[in-house]
N, CA, C and O of each residue as an XYZ file, in Angstrom:
208
protein
N     -30.596     21.264     85.607
C     -30.175     22.190     84.589
C     -29.476     23.367     85.273
O     -29.964     23.891     86.274
N     -28.350     23.770     84.732
C     -27.582     24.886     85.293
C     -28.242     26.208     84.938
O     -28.855     26.347     83.880
N     -28.112     27.156     85.818
C     -28.678     28.487     85.610
C     -27.560     29.508     85.781
O     -26.757     29.413     86.710
N     -27.515     30.481     84.882
C     -26.480     31.507     84.930
C     -27.138     32.876     85.021
O     -28.040     33.172     84.238
N     -26.712     33.713     85.951
C     -27.303     35.056     86.034
C     -26.890     35.896     84.831
O     -25.793     35.744     84.294
N     -27.781     36.773     84.427
C     -27.492     37.672     83.310
C     -26.507     38.736     83.772
O     -26.702     39.361     84.815
N     -25.462     38.938     83.003
C     -24.477     39.975     83.324
C     -24.104     40.704     82.049
O     -23.875     40.086     81.008
N     -24.046     42.001     82.138
C     -23.623     42.794     80.980
C     -22.107     42.853     80.953
O     -21.474     43.033     81.993
N     -21.518     42.703     79.768
C     -20.054     42.802     79.687
C     -19.598     44.235     79.943
O     -20.289     45.193     79.596
N     -18.451     44.359     80.541
C     -17.868     45.676     80.766
C     -17.367     46.224     79.431
O     -16.827     45.468     78.624
N     -17.535     47.521     79.182
C     -17.010     48.080     77.934
C     -15.495     47.948     77.894
O     -14.817     48.136     78.904
N     -14.973     47.623     76.716
C     -13.535     47.415     76.585
C     -12.769     48.724     76.438
O     -11.564     48.769     76.688
N     -13.454     49.779     76.037
C     -12.791     51.069     75.863
C     -13.726     52.163     76.369
O     -14.947     52.015     76.316
N     -13.157     53.250     76.853
C     -14.016     54.343     77.306
C     -14.782     54.958     76.137
O     -14.311     54.940     75.000
N     -15.956     55.497     76.424
C     -16.758     56.139     75.384
C     -16.035     57.395     74.928
O     -15.586     58.200     75.745
N     -15.928     57.553     73.613
C     -15.215     58.689     73.043
C     -16.201     59.622     72.357
O     -17.331     59.243     72.047
N     -15.757     60.833     72.130
C     -16.555     61.787     71.371
C     -16.693     61.292     69.942
O     -15.809     60.593     69.447
N     -17.793     61.642     69.262
C     -17.950     61.208     67.877
C     -16.880     61.819     66.982
O     -16.415     62.933     67.221
N     -16.494     61.072     65.947
C     -15.527     61.572     64.968
C     -16.230     62.524     64.012
O     -15.656     63.530     63.595
N     -17.476     62.203     63.664
C     -18.295     63.053     62.801
C     -19.587     63.356     63.547
O     -20.233     62.454     64.080
N     -19.954     64.619     63.580
C     -21.217     65.009     64.201
C     -21.905     66.040     63.321
O     -21.305     67.047     62.946
N     -23.166     65.784     62.992
C     -23.967     66.677     62.155
C     -25.192     67.078     62.968
O     -25.809     66.243     63.629
N     -25.539     68.364     62.917
C     -26.705     68.852     63.646
C     -27.572     69.693     62.717
O     -27.069     70.573     62.018
N     -28.876     69.422     62.712
C     -29.858     70.186     61.926
C     -29.546     70.183     60.429
O     -29.682     71.214     59.771
N     -29.133     69.048     59.889
C     -28.810     68.920     58.466
C     -30.091     68.846     57.643
O     -31.011     68.102     57.985
N     -30.151     69.618     56.561
C     -31.236     69.537     55.593
C     -30.613     69.350     54.220
O     -29.682     70.067     53.854
N     -31.128     68.382     53.453
C     -30.623     68.093     52.110
C     -31.770     68.288     51.128
O     -32.871     67.777     51.334
N     -31.500     69.034     50.055
C     -32.504     69.303     49.029
C     -32.145     68.560     47.746
O     -30.967     68.417     47.418
N     -33.141     68.094     47.031
C     -32.979     67.534     45.694
C     -33.785     68.440     44.787
O     -35.003     68.302     44.669
N     -33.085     69.380     44.140
C     -33.792     70.442     43.421
C     -34.450     71.352     44.446
O     -33.786     71.856     45.353
N     -35.751     71.563     44.304
C     -36.498     72.387     45.259
C     -37.164     71.558     46.351
O     -37.852     72.112     47.209
N     -36.970     70.246     46.334
C     -37.658     69.348     47.272
C     -36.717     68.916     48.397
O     -35.648     68.367     48.129
N     -37.104     69.159     49.663
C     -36.296     68.647     50.769
C     -36.456     67.130     50.879
O     -37.575     66.618     50.890
N     -35.338     66.420     50.959
C     -35.384     64.958     51.080
C     -34.947     64.497     52.467
O     -35.316     63.402     52.892
N     -34.190     65.287     53.161
C     -33.851     65.082     54.573
C     -33.981     66.440     55.247
O     -33.609     67.460     54.669
N     -34.513     66.457     56.477
C     -34.595     67.734     57.172
C     -34.414     67.532     58.669
O     -34.895     66.567     59.263
N     -33.695     68.490     59.252
C     -33.436     68.503     60.699
C     -32.815     67.205     61.212
O     -33.222     66.690     62.254
N     -31.839     66.679     60.489
C     -31.190     65.426     60.872
C     -30.031     65.715     61.824
O     -29.200     66.582     61.553
N     -29.980     64.990     62.932
C     -28.838     64.998     63.846
C     -28.194     63.620     63.739
O     -28.887     62.604     63.801
N     -26.875     63.579     63.579
C     -26.207     62.324     63.284
C     -24.828     62.336     63.916
O     -24.085     63.307     63.770
N     -24.479     61.268     64.616
C     -23.148     61.116     65.198
C     -22.571     59.780     64.764
O     -23.259     58.760     64.788
N     -21.305     59.791     64.365
C     -20.612     58.570     63.967
C     -19.388     58.416     64.862
O     -18.465     59.226     64.783
N     -19.365     57.386     65.713
C     -18.203     57.167     66.569
C     -17.021     56.600     65.783
O     -17.186     56.092     64.674
N     -15.848     56.693     66.363
C     -14.638     56.155     65.739
C     -14.804     54.668     65.482
O     -15.323     53.940     66.328
N     -14.361     54.213     64.309
C     -14.389     52.795     63.979
C     -15.710     52.291     63.440
O     -15.851     51.092     63.196
N     -16.693     53.174     63.244
C     -18.006     52.758     62.749
C     -18.184     53.252     61.325
O     -17.894     54.410     61.023
N     -18.660     52.381     60.453
C     -18.966     52.727     59.069
C     -20.474     52.885     58.972
O     -21.217     51.969     59.328
N     -20.937     54.037     58.494
C     -22.363     54.314     58.458
C     -22.707     54.969     57.131
O     -21.900     55.719     56.581
N     -23.907     54.690     56.606
C     -24.342     55.274     55.340
C     -25.828     55.572     55.394
O     -26.577     54.926     56.126
N     -26.247     56.556     54.612
C     -27.667     56.841     54.414
C     -27.988     56.384     53.001
O     -27.384     56.856     52.038
N     -28.932     55.473     52.878
C     -29.295     54.915     51.573
C     -30.790     55.115     51.372
O     -31.590     54.909     52.284
N     -31.142     55.516     50.175
C     -32.580     55.628     49.938
C     -32.911     56.569     48.830
O     -34.085     56.765     48.516
């Protein structure tokens, strides 16, 4: 049986700064906090959503 060593692929593009960056976000629904102290980064080309 053939054996192949594990190798990580090289990244195809350099890491870029996030297109959207949020720090310490708090969201209220009326008087009730529903999200608090959220840090969030979205890189270019990524689709992201908060559902709930």
